[in-house]
C-alpha positions, 0 to 999 in steps of 0.5 A: 539327328542322333540326339532326337533318336536318343530322345525317341528311345526314352520317349518310347519307354514312357509311352504306355504310361503316358497313354494310360494316364499313369504319368503326365507329359513333361515340358521336355516331352511335349517339346519332343512330341512337337518336333517328332511327328513319329513319336506324336503319332505313336502316342496317339495310337497308344491312346486310341488303343487304351480307349478301346480297351477301356470300352471292352466288356468281358463276356459273361461265362455260361451259367453252367461253366462252374458245373462243367468245370467241376465235373471235368476236374472230377473226371481228370482226378479219377483218371490219374493212377494211384500207387508207387508204380502207377505213374509208369505209363504204357508208352513212356516211362515217367520218373515222378515215382522216382523223385521222392526216394531220390530226394530222400537219398540226396538229403540223407547223403547231405546230412551224413556228409555234414555230420561227418565234417562237423564231427570230424573237425571236432574229433581232430581238435580234441585228439590234438589237444588231449594228446599234447604232452608237456615237453620233457615228459616221456610222451613229449619226448616220444612226440618230439622224436617222431616229429624230428626223425629225419633230423635225428637220423642225420645226427647218427650219420655225423656220429658215424663219420666222427667215429671213422675219422677218429679211427683213421687218425688214431691207428 
C-alpha cells in the first residue's frame, strides 16, 4: 500500500498538466489510474474543470471604462502633495521624504570607506617601500635598533653583570 501512496503523490503533481493536455499519459500512469480509483476520479474532475475554463468567456468592459479610469488617475495624481515635506500626513508621519537623503548619505559613506581602504593600503605599501633602507646605512642601522630594542637592552644588562663580576673578582 505504501508503494501506491508514493505513486499517488507523483501522479498528483502531474495532474494539472495531464488534465490540460500539456503532457500525455504514460503506460505506468495508465496502470496506476486503473488500480487507483481515487486518482482516476481526481483526474476526471481536473479535466471537467479545464473544459469549463475553456468555455468561459471574459466579459467585455464597459465602453466608458477607459474614460473613467483616466479620469480617476487624474484625480489621484491631483490629490498627491508635492514638495519635500508634503508627504508628511496630518495623522501619520511618512518617511518617503527621508529616503532620498538617507540613500545619498549611505552611498557617500560607502564611497568614503572604500576610498579610505583603497588609498590606505596603497599609502602603507608605498611608505614601507620608500622607507626601506640598505642594511649597513645609517637609516638601516636606526631601523634595526628600533626593531630590536628589547634584544639590545638585554645586552646592556649582560654587560653590567660582566662589569660587576670583574669588579668582585679583582678587588
